[in-house]
Z-matrix of the N, CA and C atoms (Angstrom, degrees):
N
C 1 1.460
C 2 1.539 1 107.31
N 3 1.356 2 114.82 1 131.99
C 4 1.445 3 119.78 2 179.36
C 5 1.551 4 108.10 3 -82.81
N 6 1.252 5 117.16 4 149.10
C 7 1.505 6 122.44 5 -179.73
C 8 1.548 7 109.22 6 -100.55
N 9 1.317 8 114.49 7 155.43
C 10 1.428 9 120.68 8 178.48
C 11 1.520 10 109.31 9 -126.82
N 12 1.278 11 119.83 10 139.57
C 13 1.431 12 118.63 11 164.97
C 14 1.500 13 109.39 12 -126.41
N 15 1.271 14 113.70 13 126.98
C 16 1.438 15 118.10 14 176.34
C 17 1.477 16 104.88 15 -93.48
N 18 1.278 17 116.25 16 128.88
C 19 1.451 18 120.54 17 -175.13
C 20 1.503 19 109.58 18 -111.56
N 21 1.325 20 115.54 19 105.47
C 22 1.414 21 122.22 20 170.54
C 23 1.503 22 101.03 21 -114.62
N 24 1.275 23 118.31 22 90.90
C 25 1.414 24 124.45 23 -164.86
C 26 1.484 25 112.69 24 -74.12
N 27 1.315 26 115.82 25 136.79
C 28 1.454 27 121.67 26 170.07
C 29 1.506 28 108.28 27 -97.61
N 30 1.289 29 115.95 28 47.71
C 31 1.459 30 123.93 29 176.81
C 32 1.504 31 108.95 30 -107.98
N 33 1.233 32 117.55 31 140.93
C 34 1.469 33 118.06 32 174.80
C 35 1.543 34 109.63 33 -150.39
N 36 1.252 35 117.70 34 159.51
C 37 1.454 36 121.47 35 166.78
C 38 1.515 37 115.11 36 104.05
N 39 1.329 38 115.81 37 -133.56
C 40 1.462 39 123.49 38 -167.87
C 41 1.475 40 111.41 39 -122.86
N 42 1.344 41 114.70 40 105.76
C 43 1.415 42 121.54 41 170.14
C 44 1.493 43 116.74 42 78.30
N 45 1.320 44 119.41 43 21.51
C 46 1.471 45 119.64 44 179.08
C 47 1.504 46 110.32 45 -81.12
N 48 1.371 47 117.19 46 142.31
C 49 1.444 48 121.12 47 174.50
C 50 1.476 49 109.93 48 -155.86
N 51 1.344 50 117.80 49 167.97
C 52 1.433 51 121.71 50 179.35
C 53 1.488 52 111.79 51 -172.01
N 54 1.367 53 112.71 52 167.49
C 55 1.473 54 117.74 53 179.49
C 56 1.518 55 109.81 54 -149.55
N 57 1.318 56 114.28 55 147.11
C 58 1.476 57 121.87 56 -179.52
C 59 1.553 58 107.04 57 -130.60
N 60 1.321 59 118.30 58 134.21
C 61 1.462 60 121.94 59 179.65
C 62 1.527 61 111.92 60 -59.99
N 63 1.302 62 116.96 61 140.58
C 64 1.428 63 125.44 62 -179.21
C 65 1.551 64 108.21 63 -103.82
N 66 1.337 65 115.77 64 139.22
C 67 1.463 66 118.58 65 169.15
C 68 1.509 67 111.01 66 -101.31
N 69 1.325 68 117.79 67 -30.59
C 70 1.451 69 122.60 68 -179.65
C 71 1.485 70 110.31 69 -126.79
N 72 1.340 71 119.98 70 -171.84
C 73 1.429 72 123.54 71 -178.34
C 74 1.493 73 108.43 72 -83.84
N 75 1.326 74 116.96 73 133.65
C 76 1.474 75 122.54 74 -173.29
C 77 1.516 76 117.09 75 -96.17
N 78 1.296 77 114.19 76 161.94
C 79 1.457 78 123.80 77 164.06
C 80 1.456 79 104.99 78 -133.50
N 81 1.327 80 119.71 79 144.77
C 82 1.422 81 126.59 80 178.20
C 83 1.539 82 112.03 81 -128.47
N 84 1.293 83 114.63 82 141.80
C 85 1.485 84 116.82 83 171.92
C 86 1.563 85 107.26 84 -126.94
N 87 1.312 86 115.41 85 127.52
C 88 1.430 87 123.25 86 178.56
C 89 1.510 88 111.70 87 -105.42
N 90 1.273 89 116.91 88 131.36
C 91 1.487 90 121.47 89 176.33
C 92 1.550 91 102.33 90 -105.05
N 93 1.326 92 117.50 91 109.37
C 94 1.438 93 124.12 92 -176.35
C 95 1.552 94 109.11 93 -83.69
N 96 1.354 95 119.07 94 116.37
C 97 1.417 96 122.44 95 -177.92
C 98 1.523 97 111.22 96 -101.33
N 99 1.298 98 118.34 97 -42.88
C 100 1.455 99 122.51 98 -179.61
C 101 1.507 100 106.19 99 -138.15
N 102 1.302 101 117.13 100 120.41
C 103 1.437 102 120.82 101 -175.30
C 104 1.552 103 109.81 102 -78.30
N 105 1.292 104 114.61 103 144.12
C 106 1.383 105 126.70 104 179.34
C 107 1.502 106 107.50 105 -170.41
N 108 1.306 107 119.45 106 -147.23
C 109 1.444 108 121.06 107 177.44
C 110 1.524 109 108.00 108 -93.82
N 111 1.286 110 117.31 109 125.77
C 112 1.456 111 124.95 110 179.39
C 113 1.518 112 112.84 111 -152.43
N 114 1.320 113 117.36 112 165.48
C 115 1.412 114 123.08 113 177.79
C 116 1.512 115 110.02 114 -159.86
N 117 1.288 116 116.14 115 153.94
C 118 1.443 117 121.47 116 178.48
C 119 1.555 118 109.53 117 -149.44
N 120 1.298 119 115.83 118 142.64
C 121 1.524 120 119.11 119 -178.99
C 122 1.516 121 108.37 120 173.98
N 123 1.330 122 111.32 121 -140.09
C 124 1.464 123 120.13 122 179.47
C 125 1.493 124 111.30 123 -133.51
N 126 1.340 125 115.06 124 153.53
C 127 1.469 126 120.28 125 -175.38
C 128 1.545 127 111.39 126 -152.21
N 129 1.290 128 116.01 127 154.50
C 130 1.494 129 118.39 128 173.50
C 131 1.528 130 108.85 129 -84.76
N 132 1.326 131 116.69 130 172.07
C 133 1.427 132 120.21 131 176.63
C 134 1.489 133 114.17 132 -64.14
N 135 1.261 134 118.99 133 -18.72
C 136 1.457 135 123.60 134 -178.29
C 137 1.511 136 115.04 135 -80.80
N 138 1.332 137 118.28 136 -8.52
C 139 1.466 138 122.72 137 -177.20
C 140 1.531 139 108.95 138 -61.21
N 141 1.323 140 117.00 139 142.50
C 142 1.415 141 123.38 140 176.02
C 143 1.541 142 107.39 141 -89.03
N 144 1.355 143 115.72 142 101.07
C 145 1.497 144 120.37 143 -177.88
C 146 1.529 145 114.21 144 -72.68
N 147 1.336 146 116.19 145 -5.10
C 148 1.463 147 117.66 146 -178.13
C 149 1.548 148 111.00 147 -97.18
N 150 1.303 149 116.48 148 4.72
C 151 1.455 150 121.29 149 -177.88
C 152 1.516 151 110.21 150 -122.46
N 153 1.334 152 116.55 151 98.30
C 154 1.453 153 120.38 152 176.13
C 155 1.489 154 110.33 153 -106.91
N 156 1.382 155 116.49 154 149.57
C 157 1.417 156 127.60 155 5.53
C 158 1.517 157 112.80 156 -77.15
N 159 1.353 158 115.48 157 150.26
C 160 1.438 159 118.70 158 173.68
C 161 1.554 160 109.39 159 -74.04
N 162 1.308 161 114.12 160 172.38
C 163 1.451 162 120.48 161 -177.42
C 164 1.512 163 112.14 162 98.07
N 165 1.315 164 117.56 163 1.10
C 166 1.464 165 121.41 164 -176.88
C 167 1.536 166 113.16 165 -76.83
N 168 1.355 167 116.74 166 -18.84
C 169 1.434 168 120.84 167 -174.32
C 170 1.535 169 110.94 168 -131.58
N 171 1.334 170 116.86 169 -174.71
C 172 1.433 171 120.97 170 179.87
C 173 1.507 172 113.75 171 -76.62
N 174 1.355 173 117.45 172 -3.00
C 175 1.454 174 121.48 173 -173.43
C 176 1.523 175 114.24 174 -96.49
N 177 1.352 176 116.98 175 3.52
C 178 1.513 177 117.88 176 177.42
C 179 1.496 178 110.62 177 -150.08
N 180 1.309 179 114.90 178 150.06
C 181 1.515 180 124.23 179 174.81
C 182 1.515 181 104.13 180 -134.43
N 183 1.296 182 117.08 181 112.75
C 184 1.442 183 121.13 182 -171.15
C 185 1.525 184 113.32 183 -138.92
N 186 1.347 185 113.30 184 148.13
C 187 1.484 186 122.09 185 167.31
C 188 1.496 187 104.14 186 -86.27
N 189 1.369 188 115.58 187 128.94
C 190 1.440 189 120.60 188 177.33
C 191 1.536 190 110.49 189 -101.40
N 192 1.327 191 117.17 190 163.84
C 193 1.469 192 122.30 191 -173.08
C 194 1.553 193 110.30 192 -59.14
N 195 1.304 194 120.12 193 -21.47
C 196 1.464 195 121.26 194 -178.40
C 197 1.540 196 113.13 195 -86.89
N 198 1.388 197 115.78 196 3.39
C 199 1.474 198 118.37 197 -178.89
C 200 1.465 199 115.83 198 91.49
N 201 1.378 200 118.20 199 -1.23
C 202 1.459 201 120.89 200 179.30
C 203 1.528 202 109.30 201 -89.88
N 204 1.314 203 115.17 202 150.81
C 205 1.464 204 121.00 203 176.06
C 206 1.566 205 105.64 204 -115.11
N 207 1.294 206 115.48 205 120.90
C 208 1.472 207 121.85 206 -173.32
C 209 1.555 208 111.88 207 -117.63
N 210 1.360 209 112.03 208 143.79
C 211 1.462 210 122.02 209 171.48
C 212 1.498 211 106.55 210 -153.62
N 213 1.362 212 116.59 211 132.77
C 214 1.453 213 122.18 212 178.57
C 215 1.518 214 112.29 213 55.60
N 216 1.354 215 117.18 214 38.23
C 217 1.453 216 126.85 215 177.97
C 218 1.531 217 109.93 216 59.81
N 219 1.311 218 116.10 217 30.41
C 220 1.427 219 121.53 218 176.52
C 221 1.522 220 112.86 219 -128.11
N 222 1.259 221 119.99 220 132.57
C 223 1.461 222 121.74 221 177.30
C 224 1.529 223 109.08 222 -72.71
N 225 1.370 224 114.16 223 114.78
C 226 1.464 225 119.24 224 -175.37
C 227 1.547 226 110.85 225 -89.42
N 228 1.366 227 115.56 226 -30.06
C 229 1.449 228 120.87 227 175.45
C 230 1.478 229 108.68 228 -165.12
N 231 1.346 230 118.03 229 -176.45
C 232 1.476 231 120.24 230 -178.54
C 233 1.501 232 106.74 231 -156.03
N 234 1.302 233 117.55 232 141.60
C 235 1.503 234 125.30 233 170.44
C 236 1.530 235 108.86 234 -58.58
N 237 1.258 236 120.41 235 145.29
C 238 1.482 237 121.61 236 172.60
C 239 1.528 238 108.89 237 -57.08
N 240 1.341 239 116.02 238 145.25
C 241 1.468 240 122.33 239 -173.46
C 242 1.550 241 113.70 240 -53.19
N 243 1.316 242 116.26 241 -32.77
C 244 1.494 243 118.44 242 -177.91
C 245 1.568 244 110.02 243 -90.44
N 246 1.388 245 116.05 244 12.11
C 247 1.481 246 118.57 245 -177.09
C 248 1.507 247 111.51 246 -124.97
N 249 1.348 248 116.47 247 22.94
C 250 1.457 249 119.52 248 175.49
C 251 1.555 250 108.63 249 -69.57
N 252 1.309 251 120.37 250 127.93
C 253 1.439 252 120.81 251 -177.38
C 254 1.506 253 114.57 252 -56.21
N 255 1.248 254 117.27 253 135.48
C 256 1.451 255 125.09 254 179.61
C 257 1.521 256 109.46 255 -117.61
N 258 1.295 257 116.76 256 162.95
C 259 1.465 258 122.08 257 179.24
C 260 1.566 259 109.04 258 -49.90
N 261 1.358 260 114.64 259 126.16
C 262 1.472 261 121.52 260 178.63
C 263 1.467 262 113.56 261 96.25
N 264 1.380 263 118.90 262 -12.77
C 265 1.479 264 120.82 263 178.23
C 266 1.552 265 112.60 264 -70.02
N 267 1.316 266 115.34 265 157.82
C 268 1.471 267 120.85 266 176.24
C 269 1.496 268 101.77 267 -112.89
N 270 1.363 269 113.05 268 124.54
C 271 1.493 270 120.10 269 174.17
C 272 1.481 271 108.96 270 -107.31
N 273 1.306 272 115.60 271 120.76
C 274 1.484 273 120.61 272 174.55
C 275 1.516 274 113.65 273 -102.04
N 276 1.292 275 117.69 274 145.66
C 277 1.487 276 121.53 275 179.66
C 278 1.509 277 106.99 276 -136.31
N 279 1.330 278 114.51 277 135.27
C 280 1.425 279 122.99 278 171.76
C 281 1.521 280 107.54 279 -119.58
N 282 1.360 281 114.92 280 148.48
C 283 1.472 282 120.32 281 175.73
C 284 1.514 283 106.28 282 -142.55
N 285 1.329 284 117.02 283 123.71
C 286 1.451 285 121.27 284 -176.64
C 287 1.540 286 112.92 285 -107.60
N 288 1.312 287 118.05 286 25.45
C 289 1.469 288 126.81 287 -177.21
C 290 1.509 289 111.79 288 76.16
N 291 1.318 290 118.08 289 5.92
C 292 1.453 291 122.98 290 174.02
C 293 1.521 292 109.00 291 -135.99
N 294 1.309 293 117.61 292 -52.33
C 295 1.437 294 123.66 293 -169.35
C 296 1.503 295 113.04 294 -123.12
N 297 1.311 296 115.45 295 134.44
C 298 1.447 297 124.48 296 172.35
C 299 1.487 298 109.74 297 -92.31
N 300 1.307 299 120.84 298 127.15
C 301 1.439 300 125.83 299 178.62
C 302 1.562 301 110.84 300 -121.65
N 303 1.314 302 116.48 301 147.98
C 304 1.458 303 121.65 302 -174.05
C 305 1.557 304 110.79 303 -121.39
N 306 1.330 305 110.94 304 144.26
C 307 1.517 306 119.12 305 177.72
C 308 1.496 307 107.55 306 -131.52
N 309 1.320 308 116.90 307 141.40
C 310 1.477 309 121.84 308 178.01
C 311 1.506 310 106.82 309 -119.27
N 312 1.317 311 119.15 310 115.14
C 313 1.416 312 124.20 311 -179.20
C 314 1.538 313 112.66 312 54.59
N 315 1.345 314 116.40 313 37.99
C 316 1.369 315 123.89 314 178.19
C 317 1.532 316 117.43 315 91.17
N 318 1.365 317 116.55 316 -10.27
C 319 1.402 318 121.90 317 -177.24
C 320 1.515 319 115.33 318 -96.58
N 321 1.280 320 119.67 319 127.19
C 322 1.471 321 121.42 320 179.30
C 323 1.511 322 111.59 321 -63.39
N 324 1.290 323 115.55 322 128.29
C 325 1.490 324 123.61 323 -177.39
C 326 1.501 325 111.77 324 -85.57
N 327 1.326 326 120.43 325 -9.94
C 328 1.444 327 123.19 326 -178.70
C 329 1.479 328 114.75 327 50.03
N 330 1.322 329 119.11 328 48.31
C 331 1.458 330 123.46 329 177.18
C 332 1.524 331 109.25 330 -137.14
N 333 1.356 332 117.38 331 68.64
C 334 1.457 333 120.22 332 -178.08
C 335 1.493 334 112.75 333 -68.80
N 336 1.320 335 115.85 334 158.86
C 337 1.445 336 124.24 335 179.36
C 338 1.548 337 109.30 336 -144.71
N 339 1.298 338 115.58 337 144.50
C 340 1.498 339 119.67 338 -179.88
C 341 1.500 340 107.59 339 -146.94
N 342 1.361 341 114.34 340 -179.07
C 343 1.442 342 120.84 341 176.23
C 344 1.552 343 113.55 342 132.84
N 345 1.311 344 117.82 343 -30.24
C 346 1.409 345 120.10 344 -176.71
C 347 1.555 346 107.83 345 -75.41
N 348 1.342 347 114.53 346 144.70
C 349 1.457 348 119.72 347 -174.94
C 350 1.566 349 108.75 348 -128.57
N 351 1.304 350 115.00 349 153.34
C 352 1.461 351 122.82 350 173.65
C 353 1.579 352 110.42 351 94.45
N 354 1.309 353 114.40 352 -166.06
C 355 1.486 354 120.69 353 178.99
C 356 1.522 355 107.34 354 -76.66
N 357 1.364 356 112.69 355 128.88
C 358 1.475 357 118.98 356 179.01
C 359 1.467 358 112.87 357 -122.06
N 360 1.332 359 114.30 358 162.23
C 361 1.461 360 122.56 359 -179.52
C 362 1.544 361 106.32 360 -129.95
N 363 1.359 362 114.67 361 152.28
C 364 1.474 363 115.38 362 171.61
C 365 1.536 364 111.32 363 -65.15
N 366 1.298 365 116.34 364 143.92
C 367 1.482 366 119.40 365 -179.44
C 368 1.495 367 106.57 366 -140.97
N 369 1.358 368 114.02 367 140.19
C 370 1.486 369 122.90 368 176.77
C 371 1.509 370 106.91 369 -139.37
N 372 1.337 371 116.65 370 138.42
C 373 1.403 372 120.60 371 171.99
C 374 1.489 373 112.65 372 -133.11
N 375 1.239 374 117.66 373 155.66
C 376 1.437 375 124.16 374 176.45
C 377 1.552 376 110.42 375 -138.29
N 378 1.301 377 118.24 376 150.64
C 379 1.461 378 123.00 377 179.91
C 380 1.548 379 105.57 378 -158.71
N 381 1.286 380 117.54 379 171.35
C 382 1.475 381 124.69 380 176.42
C 383 1.503 382 111.68 381 50.78
N 384 1.331 383 117.41 382 46.62
C 385 1.487 384 125.96 383 174.67
C 386 1.526 385 113.00 384 65.99
N 387 1.311 386 120.27 385 20.54
C 388 1.433 387 119.75 386 174.31
C 389 1.517 388 112.10 387 -68.56
N 390 1.340 389 116.66 388 147.47
C 391 1.446 390 121.97 389 177.55
C 392 1.539 391 108.00 390 -131.11
N 393 1.318 392 116.85 391 122.68
C 394 1.439 393 123.52 392 176.80
C 395 1.473 394 109.47 393 -130.00
N 396 1.313 395 117.25 394 148.80
C 397 1.472 396 124.48 395 172.62
C 398 1.507 397 104.21 396 -108.27
N 399 1.383 398 116.92 397 134.99
C 400 1.455 399 121.25 398 -179.75
C 401 1.500 400 107.41 399 -125.95
N 402 1.361 401 114.97 400 128.74
C 403 1.455 402 120.34 401 177.73
C 404 1.537 403 107.21 402 -118.55
N 405 1.331 404 115.01 403 143.22
C 406 1.426 405 121.96 404 177.05
C 407 1.476 406 112.83 405 -109.66
N 408 1.347 407 117.42 406 5.21
C 409 1.445 408 122.79 407 173.41
C 410 1.550 409 105.60 408 -161.27
N 411 1.319 410 119.13 409 -178.66
C 412 1.451 411 122.74 410 -179.32
C 413 1.495 412 110.75 411 48.38
N 414 1.333 413 116.86 412 61.28
C 415 1.452 414 123.26 413 -174.79
C 416 1.510 415 113.31 414 -72.61
N 417 1.342 416 117.31 415 151.85
C 418 1.414 417 124.47 416 175.53
C 419 1.547 418 111.08 417 -68.63
N 420 1.331 419 114.81 418 -40.51
C 421 1.440 420 120.44 419 -179.18
C 422 1.566 421 109.55 420 -118.09
N 423 1.297 422 118.42 421 145.67
C 424 1.451 423 120.12 422 -179.29
C 425 1.535 424 109.60 423 -63.76
N 426 1.366 425 114.62 424 134.61
C 427 1.488 426 117.28 425 -178.49
C 428 1.551 427 109.63 426 -66.35
N 429 1.306 428 117.87 427 154.06
C 430 1.465 429 121.13 428 176.12
C 431 1.536 430 109.59 429 -60.68
N 432 1.302 431 118.47 430 154.69
C 433 1.457 432 121.86 431 -179.37
C 434 1.538 433 109.18 432 -55.49
N 435 1.350 434 111.36 433 135.64
C 436 1.532 435 116.70 434 176.95
C 437 1.524 436 111.77 435 96.17
N 438 1.351 437 117.52 436 -9.78
C 439 1.474 438 121.54 437 -179.99
C 440 1.499 439 112.05 438 -113.38
N 441 1.312 440 116.14 439 148.44
C 442 1.449 441 120.53 440 175.50
C 443 1.486 442 107.52 441 -148.39
N 444 1.390 443 119.39 442 -172.02
C 445 1.408 444 122.37 443 -177.64
C 446 1.565 445 108.79 444 -67.77
N 447 1.348 446 114.07 445 163.03
C 448 1.448 447 121.43 446 179.36
C 449 1.536 448 109.26 447 -68.47
N 450 1.285 449 113.46 448 131.68
C 451 1.494 450 118.81 449 171.42
C 452 1.518 451 106.84 450 -100.08
N 453 1.360 452 114.53 451 112.63
C 454 1.428 453 119.77 452 -178.72
C 455 1.534 454 112.67 453 -73.29
N 456 1.370 455 116.71 454 137.26
C 457 1.412 456 120.09 455 177.18
C 458 1.557 457 110.41 456 -68.07
N 459 1.314 458 116.69 457 140.21
C 460 1.480 459 119.69 458 176.36
C 461 1.534 460 108.76 459 -133.55
N 462 1.282 461 111.46 460 143.41
C 463 1.476 462 118.03 461 177.05
C 464 1.462 463 109.10 462 -101.87
N 465 1.333 464 116.34 463 131.65
C 466 1.439 465 121.78 464 175.77
C 467 1.541 466 107.09 465 -109.03
N 468 1.321 467 112.31 466 124.65
C 469 1.533 468 117.65 467 -177.68
C 470 1.472 469 109.52 468 -92.59
């Protein structure tokens, strides 16, 4: 079963980022409250979280605020020009360990991207006063078939 994380981020401000280990395949939904510089996607543990925008190296695959999807400093795909997220939009992301797919307000944007390898984690960053809400369950839009919320790994001693 693939996992989904809806990301309505409670991140705001200047240069915030973070990552959480994934057990299954994720989906994310972002609720954009204040537009600025932001990005969301997947990254390895080796990604430099202090250098935005992400997507500059082989350690991250991210959708950027301008609708471009970057990996290894190369644009892998782009949202259609009339589908760049605006304030109040919900951006959904699925990742099946090969391909990152994007949804805008529940609609598949049909612009997949791939290239990242190894164990990845969800990653979100904000800068330039951007405000995003990120949810990892209780999604605004029903996840695509085969995806569900992230199941976090737990160690039992």
